[in-house]
C-alpha positions in Angstrom: 0.0 0.0 0.0 1.5 3.3 -1.1 1.8 6.4 1.1 -0.8 8.2 -1.1 -3.4 5.5 -0.7 -2.8 5.4 3.1 -3.3 9.1 3.3 -6.5 8.8 1.1 -7.9 6.3 3.6 -7.6 8.8 6.5 -10.5 11.1 7.3 -10.3 14.5 5.6 -9.4 16.6 8.8 -6.5 14.3 9.4 -5.3 14.6 5.8 -5.5 18.4 6.0 -3.4 18.5 9.1 -0.7 16.1 7.9 1.4 18.7 5.9 1.2 21.4 8.7 2.2 18.8 11.3 5.2 17.7 9.2 6.3 21.3 8.7 5.9 22.1 12.3 8.0 19.0 13.3 10.7 20.1 10.9 10.8 23.6 12.4 11.0 22.2 15.9 14.0 20.0 14.9 15.8 22.9 13.2 15.2 25.1 16.2 16.5 22.5 18.6 19.6 21.9 16.5 20.4 25.6 16.3 23.0 26.5 18.9 23.3 30.0 20.1 26.8 30.8 21.3 27.0 31.4 25.0 27.8 34.9 26.3 31.4 35.7 27.1 32.0 37.6 30.3 34.5 40.4 29.5 37.4 40.7 31.9 38.0 43.8 34.0 41.6 44.7 33.1 43.9 47.0 35.0 43.9 50.5 33.6 47.3 50.1 31.8 46.2 46.8 30.3 42.8 48.2 29.3 44.6 50.6 26.9 46.6 47.8 25.3 43.4 45.7 25.0 41.4 48.5 23.3 44.3 48.9 20.8 44.4 45.1 20.3 40.6 45.0 19.6 41.1 47.5 16.8 44.1 45.7 15.3 42.6 42.1 15.3 41.9 40.5 11.9 38.4 40.4 10.5 38.8 36.7 9.7 40.9 33.8 11.3 41.5 31.0 8.8 38.3 31.7 6.9 36.1 32.2 10.0 34.6 35.7 10.2 34.8 37.8 13.3 31.5 37.6 15.2 32.0 39.3 18.5 30.3 37.8 21.6 27.7 39.4 23.7 27.9 41.7 25.6 30.0 43.8 23.3 33.3 44.8 24.8 36.8 46.0 23.6 38.2 43.2 25.7 36.6 40.2 23.9 36.5 39.0 20.3 35.4 35.8 18.6 35.7 34.1 15.2 33.3 31.5 13.8 29.9 30.6 15.3 29.8 27.0 16.3 32.4 26.1 17.5 34.0 29.5 17.9 37.4 30.8 18.9 37.2 33.3 21.7 39.8 35.9 22.6 39.8 37.8 26.0 42.3 40.5 26.8 43.2 41.8 30.2 42.5 38.6 32.2 44.2 37.9 35.5 47.3 35.7 35.4 46.1 32.1 35.2 47.4 29.9 38.0 48.7 27.2 35.7 51.4 29.6 34.5 52.9 29.3 38.1 53.3 25.5 37.8 55.9 25.3 35.0 55.2 28.0 32.4 57.7 26.7 29.9 56.5 23.1 30.1 53.8 23.5 27.5 54.3 26.9 26.1 54.6 27.2 22.3 56.2 30.3 20.8 54.5 31.4 17.6 55.8 34.3 15.6 57.7 35.7 18.6 54.8 35.5 21.0 55.1 33.1 23.9 52.0 31.2 25.0 51.0 29.2 28.0 48.7 26.4 27.2 46.1 24.2 29.0 43.3 21.9 28.1 39.7 22.8 28.5 37.0 20.6 29.9 35.5 19.9 26.4 38.9 18.8 24.9 39.9 22.1 23.4 42.8 24.3 24.3 43.2 27.6 26.2 46.3 29.7 25.3 47.5 32.7 27.3 50.3 35.1 26.3 53.2 35.2 28.7 55.7 38.0 29.3 53.5 40.7 27.9 52.0 43.9 29.6 48.5 42.4 29.4 47.5 38.7 29.4 45.6 37.7 26.2 43.6 34.4 26.4 42.6 32.5 23.2 40.2 29.6 23.7 40.2 27.1 20.7 37.4 24.5 20.8 38.1 20.9 20.0 37.9 20.2 16.3 37.7 23.8 15.1 40.9 23.6 13.2 43.2 20.8 11.9 45.9 21.9 14.4 44.7 23.3 17.7 47.3 26.1 17.6 46.5 27.2 14.0 44.5 30.4 14.9 47.3 31.8 17.0 49.4 32.6 13.9 46.6 34.8 12.7 46.5 36.8 15.9 50.2 37.3 16.8 50.9 40.3 14.6 48.1 42.3 16.2 49.3 41.2 19.7 52.9 42.1 19.0 51.9 45.5 17.6 49.6 46.5 20.5 50.6 44.6 23.7 54.3 45.3 24.6 56.7 42.7 26.0 57.4 42.6 29.7 55.4 42.5 32.9 
C-alpha cells in the first residue's frame, strides 16, 4: 500500500493537518539543533592593560583561517570571537592564570615571537594565554575547530605584537 493510498484512507481533517504537522515538526527539529553561542564575560583589566586591550581590539583580523569575526555578547573591547559553532574566543586583560605558576615553559609554544602558556579545556579544546606581555591575552580554541589546535594563534600574533608590549 503506497503512502498516497494510506493518506487517502484517512478522514479529511487528518489529511488536511498532515502537511502542517510535518512542517511544524521540521521547524521544531531545526530550532532544537540551532545552537546560540554562549555569552562571554568580559574581563576587567587593570587601567594600563585596558589601553593595550582596546588597541588590540582595533588591530585584530576580520577573519581567522576563513572564520569571520563575530564578537560575543555583551559587546566589549576586551573580547572577540571568530566563527559561530564552534567559535574561537579571545579575551584581553584577564588575571594571570594559576597554571602559569606551575611550569610556564613546560607547555608553552612560541608562535611568531609570541610566547603562549597552554592548558586543556573541559571539552577537549585548548586555552592559550600570552606570557611575558604587559597584558594577558587568552585565546580559547574549541576541540575540532581547526586541523591543528594552535593554527588560529598565527593569525593573531601580529596584532598582539603591535599592541601589547613585552614585559610584565
